[in-house]
C-alpha positions in Angstrom: 10.2 21.2 -18.3 12.2 21.0 -15.0 13.0 17.9 -13.4 10.6 18.7 -10.3 7.2 20.0 -10.4 7.2 23.5 -8.2 5.8 21.4 -5.1 8.1 18.3 -4.9 6.2 16.0 -7.6 8.6 14.2 -9.8 8.0 14.1 -13.1 8.0 11.0 -15.2 7.7 10.9 -18.8 6.2 8.0 -20.9 7.3 7.4 -24.5 5.2 5.9 -27.3 7.7 2.8 -26.5 6.3 2.4 -23.3 9.2 3.6 -21.8 9.3 5.7 -18.4 11.8 8.5 -17.8 12.5 9.6 -14.6 13.1 13.6 -15.1 14.5 14.2 -11.6 17.2 11.0 -11.8 17.7 11.5 -15.9 17.1 7.6 -16.1 14.8 5.5 -17.8 12.9 3.3 -14.9 10.0 0.7 -14.6 7.0 0.1 -13.4 8.7 -1.6 -10.2 10.4 1.7 -9.6 7.2 3.6 -9.2 5.6 1.2 -7.1 9.1 1.7 -5.1 8.5 4.9 -5.2 5.2 5.0 -4.1 5.6 2.8 -1.2 8.5 5.4 0.0 6.0 8.0 -0.2 7.6 9.5 -2.7 5.0 11.8 -5.3 5.1 11.8 -8.9 3.5 12.7 -11.8 3.4 10.5 -15.2 2.6 12.5 -18.2 2.5 11.4 -21.9 5.7 12.7 -23.6 4.4 13.5 -26.9 0.9 15.2 -25.5 1.8 16.2 -22.1 -1.5 14.7 -20.9 -1.3 13.3 -17.4 -1.4 9.6 -17.4 -0.9 8.7 -13.8 -4.0 7.3 -13.1 -3.5 4.7 -15.8 -0.3 4.0 -14.9 -1.0 3.2 -11.0 -3.7 1.2 -12.2 -1.3 -0.8 -14.8 0.9 -1.1 -11.1 -1.7 -2.4 -9.4 -2.8 -4.9 -12.0 0.8 -6.0 -12.2 1.0 -6.8 -8.4 -2.3 -8.4 -8.6 -1.4 -10.7 -11.3 1.9 -11.8 -9.2 -0.6 -13.7 -7.2 -0.6 -11.4 -4.3 -4.1 -10.2 -4.6 -5.2 -8.0 -2.1 -8.6 -6.8 -3.8 -11.5 -9.6 -3.3 -13.7 -10.2 -6.2 -16.5 -9.4 -4.6 -15.0 -6.3 -3.9 -14.1 -6.0 -7.7 -17.5 -6.5 -8.9 -19.2 -4.1 -6.5 -16.6 -1.5 -8.0 -17.5 -2.2 -11.3 -21.1 -2.0 -10.6 -20.4 1.3 -9.5 -19.4 2.8 -12.4 -22.3 4.7 -14.5 -24.2 4.7 -10.6 -25.6 7.7 -9.4 -23.2 7.1 -6.7 -20.2 6.9 -8.8 -19.3 10.7 -7.8 -18.9 9.9 -4.1 -16.4 6.6 -4.5 -13.4 8.0 -4.8 -13.6 10.1 -1.7 -15.4 7.4 0.1 -12.7 5.0 -0.6 -9.8 7.3 0.0 -11.0 8.3 3.4 -11.3 4.7 4.6 -7.4 4.2 3.5 -6.4 7.1 5.3 -8.9 5.9 8.3 -7.2 2.4 8.2 -3.7 3.8 7.8 -4.4 6.1 11.2 -5.4 3.0 13.0 -2.8 0.9 12.4 -0.4 3.7 13.2 -2.3 4.1 16.6 -2.5 0.4 17.1 1.4 0.4 16.9 1.6 3.2 19.1 -0.3 2.1 21.8 1.5 -1.2 21.6 5.1 0.0 21.4 4.1 2.5 24.3 2.7 -0.2 26.4 5.8 -2.3 26.8 8.1 0.6 26.1 9.8 0.0 29.6 8.6 -3.4 30.9 9.7 -6.8 31.1 7.9 -7.8 28.3 9.7 -5.3 26.5 11.5 -8.0 24.1 8.4 -9.7 23.6 6.3 -6.9 22.6 9.2 -5.8 19.9 8.5 -9.6 18.9 4.9 -9.4 18.6 5.1 -5.7 17.0 7.5 -7.4 14.2 4.7 -10.1 13.9 2.1 -7.5 13.2 4.3 -5.8 10.9 4.5 -8.6 8.7 0.9 -9.4 8.9 0.4 -5.7 7.5 2.9 -6.1 4.9 0.0 -7.4 2.6 -0.1 -4.0 1.7 3.4 -4.3 0.4 5.4 -6.6 -2.2 5.5 -10.1 -0.8 6.1 -13.8 -2.3 3.3 -16.6 -2.5 4.7 -18.7 0.2 1.3 -19.7 2.4 -2.1 -20.3 1.4 -4.5 -17.8 2.6 -5.8 -20.1 5.5 -2.6 -20.7 6.7 -1.5 -17.1 6.9 -5.3 -16.7 8.5 -4.5 -19.3 10.8 -1.0 -17.8 12.0 -2.5 -14.6 12.3 -5.3 -15.7 14.8 -2.4 -17.7 16.8 -0.4 -14.7 17.0 -3.5 -12.3 18.1 -4.0 -14.7 20.8 -0.9 -15.1 22.0 -0.8 -11.4 22.1 -3.9 -11.4 23.9 -2.9 -13.6 26.2 0.2 -11.4 26.8 -1.7 -8.4 27.5 -3.8 -10.0 29.9 -0.9 -10.9 32.1 0.2 -7.3 32.3 -3.3 -6.2 33.4 
């Protein structure tokens, strides 16, 4: 087997002893490495080393479970209950496409908002303020990446509301 599939997908072999082998770098890796590859936009396929069965879905689910168990929950209990309830439902086949489209829409809106804010303040005296606000916004959206549990959700929500109010006040001053 080649170290990379023809379309640029990195092949990861999972052995019976649960070790993961990156055929591109010829090294053993961990689930944390796979999570980092995902965040970096690297596409990979995990295959069972013995049967060559594609087990990418199972491994990605395992990564989510590990992230959730670290105390940085992103998936609310009500969402998980609704998702579980959809298994076996007549609408089950529609859920993956809907979730994928929703996440893509979220990412697109996030990028558009960032671009609009950066463009609005690019060549003004408020450029430094906008830069700091953008950093705060990026920190808020970092909930989709790894972070340490330092604040309660209520503290984070209060901080985000305060930052949003400050940003809105600054935008109103420009207008």
